[in-house]
Residue, then its C-alpha position, 0 to 999 in steps of 0.5 A: m500499499i502506497e503512503q498516502d501522506a507522501l502522495g498527498a504532499t506530492r499532488e498538493a505540492y505540484d497542484a501549486a506549482a503547475h503553472t510555473y513548471a508548465q512555463l518552465f519545462r513545456d519546451t524543455l526537448r527542443d533543446s535536449p538531443l539525448d532525451r529526444a533519441i532515447l524517447g525515439a527509440f523507445a517510441e521504436v520499440a514500444g510501438a511494436r507492442g499493444g497496438g502502440q498504447v503508451a501511457d506517459l505516467g507523471c505527464g505534467p503539462g503534457h509536453v512529452t505526451a504530446y511528443l509521443n503522439e507525434l512519433g506515432l504512438a497512441a500515447f495518454g497522460v496520467d498525474a497525480s495533480p488535477t492542476m497538471i492534467e487541466l493545464s495539459r488538456q488545455a495544451y492538448p486538447s485533442l489529446r487524453f490526460d487522466v487525473g491518477s495514481m500510479a500505484a494504482l492505474g485503472i488500465a487493464d492487465g497487458e494492455l500497454g505497449g509502453v510505459l514512460s515514467r520521466w522523474s515521476i518516481i523520485h518522489t516515490p518513498p524507497e519503501d514504497l517503488p515495488v508497488i509501482l514496479a509492479e503496477f507497471h508490469r501488470v499493465l504492459a503486453p508481454g514484450g512491452h517496454v517502460l523506459v524510467g528516468f530518474s537522478a542517480s545518487d553520488d555513489p553506488s553504495h548509497l542505494t537511494q539518497s534524499f535531496d531537496h527538490a524544487v517542489t517536494l521532497a524527492y529520491r535519488w537511486s542508484p542505477d543498478h539497484l533500480a535495475a535490479m528492482l525492475r529485474d525483480s518486478g519482471l522487467v529486465e533491463v535492455a539499455r540505459m543512457v547516463r547523461e553527465p551534468q553540464p557546468t551550468d546544471r544547477r544540481q550536479f546529479q547524473e540523469i539515467h534512463l532505464l529501459a526495460r522489457k516485461a520478459 
């Protein structure tokens, strides 16, 4: 069972920050060729399963959901913040956006070709993450793929590290540890991308994308 206090705090924090967040991040893919590259690879493998249906979990203002649709996927967004979902619907009225929780998705077993989770697990207390990964596995079709984005911990011996995120408390993860958790959930790593921090980045954290397949 996911700790409802943590989920509620995250929802309230993003409701309060939604308009500013949307303005800051809506155009970030334009200047991020590596992000576009890994999303393109994800779109190619996810499109081969589940009729090309993909859930963008923690979709925020919806810009990545829209990009996945441009790549030919039947992508829809899910976010815990009602205000984020309202902004997404306003910006992309032709796309589907739902309020929901990653721990209890209203999606049938095996329905999706792909699950995208870009920095949406970072506010999940570490003890609650297995529930969410199990939900990713449940909704994926056999052979479907999940792409998880997160910030890495500084030392491999630190499986998780909390940090003071601009919106609310967040966690960094050891990439190998998170890959093992995915594997324990039946999601086998097939690739990873590591982006080193740039000198101008506010936080000097490695950014990780793990691509895994449902066995």
